[in-house]
C-alpha positions, 0 to 999 in steps of 0.5 A: 217872257211876257215881252216875247209872247206880246211880240208874237201875239201882235204879229198874229193879230195884225195879220188879217188871215191869222186873226180870222182863222183864230177867231173862227177856231174858237167860234167853232169850238163854241158850236160843240154846244149846238150838238145838243140841239140836233134831233133826228126823227126817222119814222119811229126812231127818234135821236136826240144827241143830248138825251143819248148821254154825250153831255153826261159827266164824266163822259163829256170830258172825253167827248168834248176834248175829242171833238175839239181836237178835230178843229186843231187844223185851224190853229195849225194853219195860223202856226205854219203861216206865223212862221212862213210870214217871218221869212216872207216879210223879213221880220225874222231877220229884223228881229235878230238885228234888233237884238233878239237871239235865235234861242229867244225867237224859238222860245217866243214861238213855243210860248205862243204854241203853249198859250194857244193850247192852254187857252183852248183847254180852258175854253173846253173846260168851261164850255164842258162845265156849262153843257154838263150842268145843263144836260148831265144826269149826274152832277155830283162833285166827285162825278163831275171832276172825274176823268179830267185827265182828258183835259191834260191829254188835250193840252199835251196833244195840241202843244205837240201838234202845234210844235210839229207845225212850227217845226214844219214851218221852219223846215219848209218856209212856205205855209202851203208846202208845210201843210202839204208836208203835214198831209204827206206825213200823215198818209205815210204814217197811215201806210206804215201802220197798215203794213205793220198791223195788217201785213207784217204782224197780222196775228199779234199786237207788235204792229200797234206797239211799234206805231205808237211811237210815231208822232201823229199816231202817238198824238192820236192815241192820247184821246181815242174815239168816244162814240163806241163808249156810249151805252146806247152804242154798246147795247146795239153792239151787244145785241149784234154779238159784237164785243167791245174791248177797247181801252178808252183811258188816257195812258201816261206812256202815250203822254210821255211819248208825245212830250218827247216828240214835242221836245224834239220838234222844238229842239230841231226847230232851234237847230235848223234856225241856228245853222241856217243862213238867214 
């Protein structure tokens, strides 16, 4: 297993573009800390994000995992390029000639995907602890480690998304086309959701129930937006007469759906590779 991961990491590190994108991703993750320094002074209105409670425990787990997940596209490019380069440079065929089985090849890619997701999760965990202890009004042990299921959701979300990118990289073979396919898929899911929720089932929750099984929608449902959860935003909504009934929790049905999609993406990737003439 270590040998398989080592092979993939060497390929990524020796590719300048992949190396730059990977470093950029983790540097941008670090920039979440800069949100604490953002201040807006508009006449009598003063906004300081750190003072609004975004780094309070346990809310910080929700906020940081949501924002960090937005940056996953940098590593998505690395994953897609990693697979596209196998075809472009002929390393896939050479690896198989050197004795690596197709099953081991897919396993090496999947392990790399899991490693990226795990490192990202640990990175966000450590950064959130530092920011939380620096700015949070609540630092009691039970409060600090409340809502850690957002980290689990973050890990599952990244693993699934990168597995999807791996599948597209094998399916399309060219990184630009694979990323284009990802964009088209995202738009298609948006259209399907719009039709089901607003056109076909406008007066019921059936549309949302059906769309929760779509891959990208399922990943999105793991961590819903956290902004309207802030007490200051809720107060503004209450004053305007807007009732907020949104469910912000992590649901294990959503995790199960995403895990099933992850399995399917890896299974389809292996079958494509197994049946394709290299």
